[in-house]
N, C-alpha and C positions, 0 to 999 in steps of 0.2 A: 570480491572486487569492489572498490569504493564507488559510490554513486556520485559523490561530490568531487569536484576537482576540475582541472583544465581539460575536459573532454567534451566532445560534441553531444548534443541532445540524442542523436542517433545511437551513439555509443552507450550513453547512459541507459536508454531504453533496452538496448541489446543485453546489457549486463543484468538488468532486472528480469527480463523474460527468458534469456537463454543461459545465463551464468549466475543463477540466484545464489546469494550469500546471505544466509539467515542471520548472520551477525549484523547485517544492515537492516534497519527498520523498514525501509521502503520495500526491499525484496520480501521481507517477512510478511508485511501487510498485503502485498499483491498476491503472494502464494496462498495465504490463509483465506483471503477474500474469494479467490477463484475456487478454491477447494470447498469453501462453505456454500458458494452458489451452486456448484455441481451437486453436492449432497442435498441441498434444498430442492433442486429440481427432481432428483430421484424420489425423494419423499413425496413431493407434490404429484408426481406421476403415479405413484402407488395409491395415493389417496383419491386420485381422480377416478379410479375404478370402483370406488364405493359411491353408489348413486346418491345416497343421502348427503354425504359430505360434498360431493361435486355440485349438488344442487344449491348448497348454501355458499360454497366458496369458489364457484366457477369463475367469477370475475377476477378473484385474487390469483387463481391458478393461471389464467391467461396472462395476467400482468407479469407474473413471475417468469412465464415462458418468453414473453416478448422482451422483457428486460434482459434476460439471459442471452437470447439470440443477439441482441444489440451488443452486449458486452463481448461475447465470443467473436462476433464479426469484427469489432474493433481490434481485438487481440490478434485475430488471424491476419488482418491487414498490417498491423504493426510488425508482426513476425516476418511477413513477406518483405517489408521495407528494410528491417534492420538485419536480415540474415546475411547480407553481404559483408557485415563486420567480421564474420567468421572466415578464417582462411579456406575452409572447405567450400564455401559458397561465395568466394570473392568476386567472381564475374557478375556484373550487374544484370545480365540476361540469363546466361546458362546456369549461373549459380542459383538464381531464384527458381529456375526450372528444376534443378536438382533438389532444392529444398522443398519444392511443391510436391514431389513424389516421395519424400521421406515419410516414415511411419506416423509421427506425431502431426505433421502438416496435413496428411490425408485425414486423420481423425478430426483435426480442427475444421477442415472443409466439410466433412460429413456432419459436423455438429451444427452447421448453419445453412449450408446450401439447400437442403431439402425443404427448409421452412420458407424459403423464398419461392421455390418452385410449386409447392403444394397449393397455394391459393390460385395459381394460374390454371391448374387442372380442373378444379371444381369437383373432384372426386372425393367424397367423404371418406371412403375406405383408404385412399392414399393418404389423406390428411391424418387419419388415425394411425396409419403405419409410420408416418413421419414422426409423430409424437413418441412412438416407441423408440425411435432412434435416440431419444434423450438418454436412454440407458448407455449408449456409446460414450456419452460425456464422462462416464466413470474412467474411461481410458485416458481422458485429458488429465486426470490426477497424476499420471506419470510424468507430465511436464513439470510438475511442481513437487514431485516426491523422488528423492534420491534412491529409495528402495525400488520403486517401480522402474526407474531408469536403469538400475542395475539388472533387473530381470530382463528387460528388453535387450540390454547389451549382451547378456549371456546367450540369449536365443539368437542374436545376430551373429555372434562369434562362432557359435556351434551349429549354425544352420546346415552346413554340409554334413556333419556327423549325424544330426537329427534327421536330415533328409534321407541319408543312407539307411538309417534305422527304420524310417517309415516305409521305404521301398522294400526292405527285408520283411517287414510285417505284412505288407501286401502280398508278397510272394508266399509267405507262410500261410496266410488265409486262403489263398488260391489252392495251394497244395493240400491243406487240411480239408477244404470243401470237396476237392476231387476224391480224396481218400474216403471221406465219409459217404460220398455219393455212391461209390462202388461198393462200400461195405454195408450200407443200409437201404439202398434203393429197393431191393427186392422185398425186404421186410416192411418198409414204410414208404411206399411209392408216393404218397401225398406229401409227407414231411420233407422227403429228399427227392423231389420230383426231378430236379436237375442240379447242376453245379451252382448256378447263380442263387438258387433257392437255398442250397446248403450253406452258402456264405453267411446267411443270417445266424445259423447255429454256430458256425466257426467264430464269428466275431463275438457273440455272446459268451462262448466258452473261453476264448482267449482273454477276454477282459474280465473273466471270473465273475460275471454277473449271474449267469445260470438261472434264467427265468423258469426252467423246468417244463416249458410248453413243448419242447422237442428234445428228445434224448435218445441215445442209441439203445437198441434192444439186443442186437446180435453180439456174440463174443468178439468178433473182429471190430465191430463198431465201438464197443466199450474200450478195447485196447487203443484204438485210434483216438478216441475221445480223451483217454487218460494222458496220452502223449501230447495231445494238443493243449490240454489244460496246463501241463508242466511247461511246455514251450511258451505259453501265454505269460506265465509268471516270469520266465527269463526275459521275454521281450520287454516287460515293464522295467526290469532291472537295468537293461542297457541304457535307455534314455535317462534314467535316474542318475546313473553314474556319470554320463556325459554332462548333464546339467550341474551335478554336484562339483565336478572338476572345473567347470566354467566359473561357478561362484567362488571356488577356492582361489583360482587364478586372479580374479578381479580383486578379491580381498587382499591378496598378497601385494598387488599393485598399489592399492590404496594405502596399505601399511607402509610401503616404501616411500610414497609421496607425502605422508603426514610427517611433520617435524617431530623429533623426539622432545619430550618435555621432562622437566625435573619432577621426580615423584614427590618432592616435599613442597615446592612452591608453585608447581604447575607452569613455570615459565619455559619457553622454548630453549633448547640447548644448542649452542653454536658449535657444531661438530668440527668446524675449521680450527677452533682453539684447543681441541683435544690433542 
């Protein structure tokens, strides 16, 4: 989308923040700057845990943090202002409310709000916890990365199928825990004291982690354990297929939206002239 032209300032800001076109230098600079600021904060947060480094660069770390909070606050307010340019959030009140509860808007809010609340509490532990929230700023990269936007879109479109798979997994864990409890309780009353306790073993087995701290000893328990391990592998295959089909569908949509180009000169082909 062009940034220059006979459009309002609000529309121009909306195009830069919500419809970035990296062929435009303004959009490219904004995206790269915010991405660099997020990565800088993550590096600074990691280095802060090194006492010797923090002692020497503490002032710089605080300055980076305060500057970042200021930038992300302005970005959040601008997004709330220009979101009504989108047909989805056209209403000046209810549209902004809908935008405020969207995924990336919530991430934007979590990126800045705790930093304003923390000094009011005076609790040093809460302040330290708030600084850990800077890791959430990595999710903001999705606003400036088409790849991350695609991932979020896939999960959004397939949320019902993934939710059904998650529910099926919970039922399977419950059944596996019950079966293992009845098969192993007499031989290992401490490890399989009850069904909720047996759920730990079921989850570890189904996820193929297998710590080895608890394992079946009886023949019936081993048979149940083998069946649960196989079911766990199949449970991972189901969401993988769902997510894979979602990526394929979006890729096909993007392929249809992109104009055909000449393989020799790279110029777009006007299909109406064919």
